[in-house]
C-alpha positions, 0 to 999 in steps of 0.5 A, spaced: 500 500 500 502 506 498 503 511 504 500 517 501 494 513 499 493 511 507 493 519 508 485 519 507 484 514 513 489 515 518 487 519 524 491 526 526 493 523 532 500 527 532 497 533 528 501 539 530 507 535 533 514 535 531 518 528 532 526 528 531 528 521 529 535 518 529 537 513 524 532 515 520 534 512 513 534 505 516 529 500 516 525 502 522 527 509 522 524 510 515 518 507 516 517 511 523 518 517 519 513 515 514 508 513 519 509 520 523 507 524 517 501 520 516 499 521 523 500 529 522 506 530 525 512 534 522 519 530 522 526 532 523 530 526 520 537 525 521 542 519 519 550 519 518 548 516 511 547 522 507 545 518 500 540 514 504 537 520 507 536 524 501 533 518 498 528 518 504 526 525 503 525 524 496 521 518 498 517 522 502 515 527 496 508 526 497 508 530 504 508 537 504 516 539 504 515 544 509 513 538 514 520 535 513 527 537 515 533 533 514 540 533 517 546 529 516 549 527 523 554 522 526 551 521 533 557 516 535 560 523 536 557 526 542 559 533 540 554 532 534 548 530 538 548 537 541 549 540 534 543 536 532 539 538 538 541 545 537 539 544 529 532 541 531 531 546 536 532 552 530 527 548 526 521 549 531 519 552 537 518 545 540 520 538 539 514 534 542 518 527 541 524 523 539 525 516 536 532 514 537 534 508 532 541 510 530 545 504 530 552 505 529 557 499 529 565 498 529 568 495 523 568 488 527 561 488 529 558 481 528 565 477 530 564 471 533 564 471 540 571 467 540 574 472 536 571 479 539 576 484 540 577 489 546 577 495 542 571 493 537 567 491 544 569 498 547 567 502 541 560 498 540 558 499 547 560 506 547 557 508 541 550 504 542 549 504 549 553 510 551 550 514 545 543 512 547 544 515 554 548 521 551 542 522 546 537 521 552 541 526 556 540 532 551 533 530 549 531 530 556 534 537 558 530 539 552 523 536 554 525 539 561 526 546 559 519 546 554 515 542 559 513 536 556 516 530 551 516 523 549 522 519 548 522 512 544 528 508 544 529 501 540 531 495 544 530 488 541 527 481 543 535 479 544 535 484 550 529 480 553 531 473 551 537 469 549 538 468 542 535 461 539 542 459 536 539 454 532 536 459 527 543 461 525 546 454 524 549 454 517 547 461 515 553 465 516 549 470 520 550 471 528 547 474 534 553 478 537 553 478 545 554 485 545 548 486 541 544 483 547 548 487 552 546 493 549 539 492 548 538 489 555 541 496 557 537 500 553 531 497 557 534 498 563 536 506 561 529 506 559 526 505 566 531 509 569 530 515 565 522 514 566 523 514 573 528 520 574 523 524 570 517 523 574 512 529 575 515 533 569 510 531 564 516 527 560 515 519 558 520 514 556 519 508 553 522 503 548 520 498 543 523 491 543 522 488 536 523 481 533 527 480 527 525 485 521 525 482 514 532 484 510 533 479 505 535 473 510 536 466 508 530 462 506 532 457 511 533 462 517 526 465 515 523 458 516 526 456 522 524 463 525 517 462 523 517 456 527 518 460 533 512 465 532 505 465 532 502 468 526 507 472 522 514 470 523 519 476 521 516 482 521 516 488 516 519 495 519 512 498 518 509 493 524 514 496 528 513 503 526 506 503 528 507 501 535 513 507 536 508 512 533 502 510 538 507 511 544 508 518 541 501 519 541 496 522 546 493 516 547 499 513 550 499 518 555 499 513 561 504 508 558 511 510 561 518 506 563 515 500 559 518 496 554 513 494 548 515 487 545 513 486 538 515 479 536 509 475 534 510 471 540 517 469 539 519 470 546 513 466 548 
């Protein structure tokens, strides 16, 4: 279904809001941008991949361009986190919500456990978990100053439950131990931040998706489906719809929660 065709049936639950999305050119980030626009929001998009970000903006051409701002940022650099929020604040009086789906990785990302190198491990923990903390620090300062805000982080089912290693056998794919540690950490900081920001009209939640389709081998898809209930691997849109819900007024009572979207994979 064409995203623009959905506009006539989509509610305006985010009408007038401005949502900042990091990692916007990724699968979940780009789907979230489209859904946020469909639901009436203005969006500020950022990604380190300049060409992919340009392609996303072109793909959003059916929406009013005045509702879209895009900046190239390397959020593995703490200084660029501050610069991004400053740029976003210059675009709008209020940033109502933020989605942190940036996914920086070291050159050694995905190495086997036995071959994991200390420098790569430190870099990935710092960029992904440390970066999420620093982004939260800057966004919550903004939310405190304006009197409200909603932040959504991206975790994973791998942060909730150990991998099903039998799914990966013979595929060349892996589930890195540092990924599990980072995603479990995202759930933990989400709860911490929500409690820390109590009584300031600020909400912090996270979404833990199951696997998202991305040209995985057929044998992996088949094994994965056997652990699910109805769907198997998810589309990015099935995750994005939950993220957008968490940003909307209808989710006002949801705070400090990890929403698992996995078609029953963790059951």
